[in-house]
Structure formats: C-alpha cells, structure tokens
C-alpha positions as CSV (number, residue, x, y, z in Angstrom):
1,M,-0.2,0.0,-0.1
2,H,1.2,3.5,-1.1
3,I,0.1,6.1,1.4
4,G,0.8,9.6,1.1
5,I,0.1,11.9,4.4
6,D,0.0,15.6,3.7
7,A,2.6,17.6,6.0
8,R,2.8,20.7,3.8
9,L,1.5,22.5,7.4
10,I,4.5,21.7,9.6
11,Y,6.4,24.3,7.4
12,Y,4.1,27.2,8.0
13,R,3.1,26.4,12.3
14,K,4.1,24.2,14.9
15,G,1.5,23.5,17.2
16,G,-1.7,21.7,16.2
17,I,-2.1,19.9,13.7
18,A,1.3,20.5,12.6
19,R,2.4,18.4,15.7
20,Y,-0.3,15.9,15.1
21,T,1.1,15.1,11.8
22,I,4.1,15.0,13.0
23,R,3.9,12.7,15.8
24,L,1.2,10.5,13.7
25,A,3.7,10.0,11.0
26,R,6.4,8.9,13.8
27,G,3.5,6.7,15.3
28,L,3.3,4.8,12.5
29,A,7.4,4.7,11.3
30,R,7.2,2.5,15.0
31,V,4.6,-0.1,14.2
32,D,4.3,-0.1,10.2
33,T,7.6,-1.2,8.3
34,E,5.6,-2.9,5.3
35,N,3.5,0.1,3.5
36,T,5.3,2.8,1.6
37,Y,4.9,5.9,3.2
38,W,5.2,9.5,0.7
39,L,5.3,12.3,3.4
40,L,4.4,15.5,0.9
41,Q,6.5,18.1,2.6
42,H,6.5,22.3,1.5
43,R,9.9,22.2,-0.8
44,K,11.1,24.7,1.8
45,H,11.0,22.8,4.9
46,Q,14.2,21.2,4.8
47,E,13.8,19.1,8.5
48,P,13.2,15.3,8.3
49,I,9.8,14.2,10.1
50,V,10.4,10.8,10.3
51,K,13.7,8.5,9.4
52,A,12.7,5.1,7.8
53,P,13.4,3.2,5.2
54,N,9.8,3.2,4.3
55,F,9.4,6.4,4.4
56,Q,10.6,8.9,1.1
57,R,9.6,12.7,1.4
58,V,8.0,14.5,-1.6
59,D,8.3,18.4,-1.8
60,M,5.9,20.2,-2.7
61,W,5.1,23.7,-4.1
62,S,1.0,24.1,-3.0
63,P,0.5,26.7,-0.5
64,T,-1.8,25.9,2.7
65,H,-4.4,28.2,2.9
66,H,-4.9,29.6,-0.2
67,P,-7.7,29.6,-2.1
68,L,-6.0,27.9,-5.0
69,E,-4.4,25.4,-2.6
70,Q,-7.1,22.1,-4.0
71,L,-6.7,22.6,-7.2
72,L,-2.5,23.0,-7.3
73,L,-2.9,20.1,-4.8
74,W,-4.3,17.9,-7.0
75,L,-2.1,19.0,-10.2
76,E,0.8,17.8,-7.9
77,L,-0.5,14.7,-6.3
78,H,-2.3,12.8,-9.2
79,K,0.8,11.7,-10.7
80,L,2.3,9.9,-7.4
81,R,-0.5,7.1,-8.0
82,L,-1.0,7.0,-3.8
83,D,-3.5,4.1,-2.8
84,V,-4.4,6.2,0.0
85,L,-4.0,10.2,0.8
86,H,-4.1,11.3,4.5
87,S,-5.0,15.1,4.8
88,P,-4.4,15.6,8.6
89,D,-5.9,19.2,7.9
90,F,-9.0,17.8,6.3
91,I,-8.5,20.1,2.7
92,P,-8.3,17.3,0.3
93,P,-7.1,18.0,-3.9
94,L,-10.1,19.7,-5.6
95,R,-10.5,16.7,-7.9
96,H,-9.9,12.5,-7.9
97,I,-6.7,11.7,-7.7
98,G,-7.2,8.0,-7.9
99,A,-6.5,7.2,-4.1
100,R,-9.2,6.5,-0.9
101,R,-9.2,9.4,1.0
102,V,-8.9,10.1,4.3
103,I,-9.0,13.5,6.5
104,T,-8.9,14.1,9.9
105,V,-11.2,16.5,10.8
106,H,-10.0,17.9,14.7
107,D,-12.9,20.0,15.7
108,L,-15.8,22.3,14.4
109,A,-14.9,25.4,16.2
110,F,-15.8,27.4,13.3
111,L,-19.1,26.7,12.7
112,R,-20.1,26.9,16.5
113,Y,-18.4,30.0,17.1
114,P,-18.3,31.4,13.2
115,H,-18.2,35.3,14.8
116,L,-14.9,34.6,16.5
117,L,-13.5,33.7,12.6
118,T,-11.6,36.1,10.6
119,R,-12.9,36.7,6.7
120,S,-10.4,34.9,5.4
121,S,-10.6,32.2,8.0
122,A,-14.2,31.4,7.4
123,R,-13.4,31.5,3.4
124,Y,-10.7,28.5,3.9
125,Y,-12.8,26.5,6.5
126,G,-16.3,26.8,4.9
127,Q,-14.6,24.2,2.4
128,I,-15.3,21.0,5.3
129,D,-18.8,20.5,3.4
130,R,-17.2,19.7,0.8
131,A,-14.6,17.8,2.1
132,V,-16.2,15.8,4.5
133,R,-18.5,14.8,1.0
134,Q,-15.8,13.5,-1.4
135,A,-13.8,12.0,1.8
136,D,-14.2,8.3,1.8
137,H,-13.6,8.2,5.8
138,I,-13.2,10.6,8.1
139,I,-10.9,10.2,11.4
140,A,-12.1,12.5,14.5
141,V,-10.1,13.2,17.2
142,S,-12.7,13.0,19.9
143,H,-16.4,11.6,20.8
144,S,-16.8,15.2,20.8
145,T,-16.0,16.4,17.2
146,E,-17.8,13.2,15.7
147,Q,-21.1,14.1,17.2
148,D,-20.5,17.7,16.0
149,L,-19.7,16.0,12.5
150,I,-22.9,14.3,12.7
151,N,-24.9,17.2,13.7
152,L,-23.9,20.2,12.1
153,L,-22.7,18.3,8.9
154,G,-24.7,15.3,8.3
155,V,-21.8,13.0,8.1
156,P,-23.0,8.8,8.2
157,E,-21.9,7.7,11.7
158,N,-20.3,4.6,9.9
159,K,-17.8,7.3,8.2
160,I,-16.3,8.4,11.0
161,T,-13.9,6.5,13.3
162,V,-12.7,8.4,16.3
163,I,-8.9,8.2,17.5
164,Y,-7.9,10.2,20.0
165,E,-3.9,11.8,20.2
166,A,-1.5,11.4,22.9
167,A,0.7,13.2,24.7
168,D,4.5,12.6,23.6
169,E,6.6,10.3,25.4
170,V,8.7,13.8,26.1
171,F,6.3,15.4,29.0
172,R,7.0,13.2,32.1
173,P,7.8,14.3,35.3
174,L,11.0,16.6,36.0
175,P,12.8,17.5,39.4
176,K,11.1,20.6,40.6
177,E,14.1,22.1,41.2
178,E,15.3,21.8,38.2
179,S,12.4,23.1,36.3
180,A,12.3,26.0,38.6
181,A,15.8,26.6,37.8
182,E,15.1,26.6,34.3
183,V,12.2,28.6,34.2
184,R,13.9,30.8,36.2
185,R,16.8,31.3,33.8
186,R,15.2,31.0,30.7
187,Y,12.0,33.8,31.6
188,N,13.0,35.1,35.2
189,L,10.0,33.5,37.0
190,P,9.5,31.8,39.9
191,A,7.9,28.3,40.4
192,D,4.3,27.6,41.1
193,Y,2.4,29.7,39.0
194,I,-0.6,29.3,37.3
195,L,-0.2,28.0,33.6
196,F,-2.1,28.5,30.9
197,V,-0.9,26.6,26.9
198,G,-2.4,27.3,23.9
199,T,-3.0,30.2,21.5
200,I,-4.1,33.6,22.7
201,E,-7.3,33.9,20.7
202,P,-11.4,33.8,21.8
203,R,-12.0,30.6,21.2
204,K,-9.6,30.2,24.2
205,N,-12.0,32.1,26.7
206,L,-8.8,33.5,28.3
207,N,-11.1,36.6,29.8
208,T,-12.7,34.2,32.3
209,L,-9.7,33.2,33.7
210,L,-8.1,36.9,33.7
211,L,-11.6,37.8,35.5
212,A,-11.1,34.7,38.0
213,Y,-7.4,35.2,38.4
214,H,-8.0,38.8,39.5
215,A,-10.7,37.9,42.0
216,L,-8.5,35.3,43.6
217,R,-5.8,38.4,43.9
218,T,-8.4,40.5,45.5
219,Q,-10.6,38.6,47.3
220,Y,-8.1,35.3,48.3
221,R,-4.6,37.6,48.1
222,L,-3.3,34.8,46.4
223,D,-0.8,36.1,44.0
224,P,1.1,33.5,41.7
225,P,2.5,34.5,38.0
226,L,-0.3,34.1,35.5
227,V,1.8,32.3,32.6
228,F,0.6,32.6,28.9
229,A,2.6,30.1,26.8
230,G,1.4,30.2,23.5
231,E,1.3,32.3,19.8
232,H,-0.5,35.8,19.2
233,G,-3.8,34.4,17.5
234,W,-6.7,36.5,16.2
235,L,-8.5,39.2,18.2
236,A,-5.9,38.8,21.1
237,E,-5.8,42.3,21.6
238,E,-9.0,41.7,23.5
239,V,-7.2,39.8,26.3
240,Y,-4.1,42.3,26.1
241,S,-7.0,45.2,26.9
242,L,-8.4,42.9,29.8
243,V,-5.1,42.6,31.3
244,D,-4.5,46.5,31.6
245,E,-8.2,47.1,32.4
246,L,-7.6,44.5,35.3
247,G,-4.3,46.1,36.5
248,L,-2.4,42.8,35.7
249,Q,0.4,43.9,33.4
250,D,3.1,42.9,36.6
251,H,1.4,39.8,37.3
252,C,1.0,38.2,33.7
253,Y,4.0,36.9,31.5
254,F,3.1,36.3,27.9
255,L,5.9,33.7,26.2
256,G,4.7,33.5,23.4
257,R,5.1,30.4,21.4
258,V,7.8,28.0,23.5
259,S,10.0,25.1,22.2
260,T,8.6,21.6,23.3
261,T,11.7,21.7,25.6
262,E,10.7,25.1,27.0
263,L,7.4,23.4,27.5
264,V,8.0,20.3,29.4
265,Y,9.7,22.7,32.2
266,L,7.2,25.5,32.1
267,Y,4.5,22.5,33.0
268,N,6.7,21.0,35.6
269,A,7.7,24.3,37.2
270,A,4.0,25.2,37.6
271,R,1.5,24.9,40.4
272,L,-1.3,24.0,37.7
273,L,-2.4,24.0,34.7
274,A,-5.8,26.1,33.2
275,H,-8.0,25.6,30.2
276,P,-10.8,27.5,30.3
277,A,-11.2,26.6,26.8
278,L,-15.1,27.5,25.2
279,Y,-14.3,24.4,22.7
280,E,-11.8,22.1,22.0
281,G,-11.9,19.1,19.6
282,F,-9.1,17.1,21.5
283,G,-7.0,20.0,23.8
284,L,-3.2,18.1,24.5
285,P,-2.5,20.5,26.8
286,P,-4.4,18.9,29.3
287,L,-3.2,15.6,28.8
288,E,0.4,17.0,28.2
289,A,0.4,18.7,32.0
290,M,-1.2,15.4,33.9
291,A,1.8,13.6,32.3
292,C,4.0,15.7,34.0
293,G,2.4,15.2,37.1
294,I,0.7,18.7,36.9
295,P,-3.1,18.9,38.0
296,V,-5.6,20.9,35.7
297,V,-8.9,22.8,35.8
298,V,-10.6,22.5,32.5
299,S,-13.9,23.8,30.9
300,N,-16.7,20.8,31.5
301,V,-17.7,21.3,27.5
302,S,-17.0,19.4,24.3
303,S,-13.9,17.0,24.4
304,L,-12.3,18.1,27.2
305,P,-14.2,15.6,29.5
306,E,-12.9,12.7,27.9
307,V,-9.7,13.8,27.6
308,V,-9.3,14.2,31.4
309,G,-12.1,11.8,32.7
310,N,-11.8,12.1,36.7
311,A,-8.5,13.4,36.9
312,A,-9.2,17.1,36.9
313,L,-11.5,19.8,38.4
314,L,-14.2,20.4,35.5
315,V,-15.7,23.8,35.4
316,D,-18.3,26.1,33.8
317,P,-16.3,27.8,31.4
318,T,-18.8,30.7,32.2
319,D,-18.5,31.1,35.3
320,V,-16.0,33.4,36.8
321,E,-16.8,33.0,40.4
322,A,-16.3,28.6,40.0
323,W,-13.2,29.2,38.3
324,T,-11.7,31.5,40.5
325,V,-12.6,28.8,43.3
326,A,-11.0,25.9,41.6
327,L,-7.7,27.8,41.5
328,H,-7.9,28.7,45.0
329,R,-8.6,25.0,45.9
330,L,-5.4,23.6,43.5
331,L,-3.5,26.5,45.1
332,T,-3.7,25.6,48.7
333,D,-4.9,22.3,49.1
334,D,-2.1,19.7,49.0
335,T,-4.0,16.8,49.5
336,L,-6.5,17.5,46.6
337,W,-3.4,18.5,44.7
338,K,-1.6,15.3,45.1
339,E,-4.8,13.0,44.5
340,L,-5.5,15.1,41.0
341,Q,-1.7,14.2,40.2
342,E,-1.9,10.6,40.6
343,K,-4.9,10.6,38.8
344,G,-3.6,12.4,36.1
345,F,-0.6,10.4,35.6
346,E,-2.9,7.1,35.4
347,R,-5.1,9.0,33.1
348,A,-2.6,9.9,30.4
349,R,-1.2,6.3,30.5
350,Q,-4.3,5.4,28.8
351,F,-3.2,7.1,25.5
352,S,-0.3,6.9,23.2
353,W,0.7,7.4,19.6
354,E,1.8,4.0,18.8
355,R,-2.4,3.4,19.3
356,T,-3.5,6.6,17.6
357,A,-0.9,5.2,14.4
358,Q,-2.3,1.4,14.7
359,E,-5.9,2.3,14.8
360,T,-5.0,5.1,11.8
361,L,-3.2,2.2,10.0
362,A,-6.6,0.3,10.4
363,V,-8.5,3.1,8.4
364,Y,-6.0,3.3,5.8
365,H,-6.7,-0.5,5.4
366,H,-10.4,-0.3,5.7
367,V,-10.7,2.0,2.9
368,L,-8.8,0.5,0.7
369,Q,-10.9,-2.6,0.9
370,G,-13.9,-0.8,0.7
C-alpha cells in the first residue's frame, strides 16, 4: 500500500495540526514497516520528519490555506499513484487523484463560533462541507467532534472513526528544582505559577481566566504569576486590553511560542494548568500537563471531559466564581493536589501515539478494502 500524508502545514506552523501530523507519522514509522509512505512536505521545509526506510519525502509547491490550494494540490498529486491520501488538515485535492481519501477533522469550532473567525479563516474553513462529502473516511479526534460532524454536517456515523491523540513521551515528570531553575533562567519566573498553554484567541476563553485570577488576588489575597505560553492569535488584543483594564500587567507573563523542551520545563515548574476553553476538538495541553504530574482545571464542555476523565477539576467555562474557587483549591489544598496528580498520571498513560498510529493504519486498510 502506498500512503501519502499531507505534511505541508508543518513548514508554516509548529503546534496543533502540525504537531499531530509529526507525531502520527513517527508513530506509523514505529508500528508499520511494510507499507510505503510518501510525506508531502513543503519544498522549503528541510527538517526531516521521519527517518525510516519505508518513508520517502515528496517536495510540494502547493501553499496551505490558500484559495488555489485544492487545485494546485491536485496538479501535484495525481501523478503519484497513491493508494491512500491522508489529509490531517482536512482539505483534500479539488479533484479525485485515484487514491482513497482519509481526512482528520480536529474540531468544528469554526461552525459553532463563526463570529470568532477572521474573514479569510471563514472562507478557508467553509470548504469543510465539500471535504467531508468527498472523503472516503473521516478520523475524528474525539467523540465530541464525531457528534459535531453528525449533527452539524450530517455525516453518516459509519463514515467516522474516533481516534484519540496522545501526549508525546517527552512530557514526563522532572525534578521540581531543575524545572524551577530552568524557568527562572529562561524567563525570570518563580515556580508555582498558574499556567495556560495555547493560542491567545477568543475560543480559549481567557477573559474568564483573567477575571477569576483578578478575583483570586483581590478576594483571596493569593498572587502567583499567571503565565501564558502560546502564539498571538486573531482578536488577541481583547485579552491584552483586559489585562490592562484589571491592572494585571505586572502579574501576567506572555511568553509567546515556546519550544517543546521549554514547554516540558514550564509544565513541571507550574502549580497547575488552567484550560478554560469554550470548545476543544481534543485539547492536548491538559493531557501533557497530567503526564508531567501537574493537576489541571478544565472547562466541562466539548471534548475536555473525555480527555481528563475524573483526573481534573471540571468547571463551567462561563462561571468566573467557580473558576476562582477551583484555582484557589489547587493553590491551597495539597491533599487534593496530590490526588489529582496521581489520577493524572494514570489517565495520561491510557493514551499513546503507537495506539493512535495502529488505529489510523486500520482505517487505511479499511478504506482500501472498501
């Protein structure tokens, strides 16, 4: 079987779908030595994704998230004679290339919250209807996303397979002293801060976190730093304006994009992870934090309860008072903190990229036989 994996997005972005693509490809290399894989990489992306005898690189010119993407992609791919084409970013070529088409849908936030999109993003994501119709099979990264595909787009249930993501093995507990020293050296931060990991954008619901943090300082007199690790996204200015309005400039730290190595230290030096998102297709940061031994507070919506199980505090994303109380509990209750740490370790071990790769390989075989 000749399998193509569209890995062009990795040249443009480091997190999210790009990270999923890298880890899936490396997982497939560990579990499958028989089939041939063609990694479709942007021609300017020189970093190797996978080093394995059955993985080959194909240099691509087609840009991602471009109005002509689907047409140009077809022109480049129709000559490869693939058996299966997997599009982790859900956009397949405009026309059939003779291969069975598998797409991964990570979330449908752009349908649930269209007012949070820029015009160009709305235009790009508007291709989802055609993508799900043309796909021979769809991988959803959670049952929450599966239900959205069924309810919002009318996709038949038998056309969807739910395959969870996982935390990479690099996310593991490190000695607190070592992590605190690294965070202090790199960012001049004290340990035991509240950490958020993700893009600074409206869907992440950071206004609720900031209001809860302000109440934590004014009502409970607790003042750990609030640290944000993630890129500046669309409409991020609203978050920065609220920081100024609440007078939190000296207490909030925006680190921007951080490397995976830095992120491991940031998790391990934190007291807790706060993830107040309004919607997540899967939500890797809570799983990564739990794998590092850091308790988490998450929203009780979309896929997040699926990911954390009973190993976290779950809170209504719109309830500022409940978020304030949850943050206070994990900052002050060491017994609860330890209990959630142990449950988090156990929960994180239930996910692995090898399992993700094996289940994805089963989808490839399924579509080829169908």
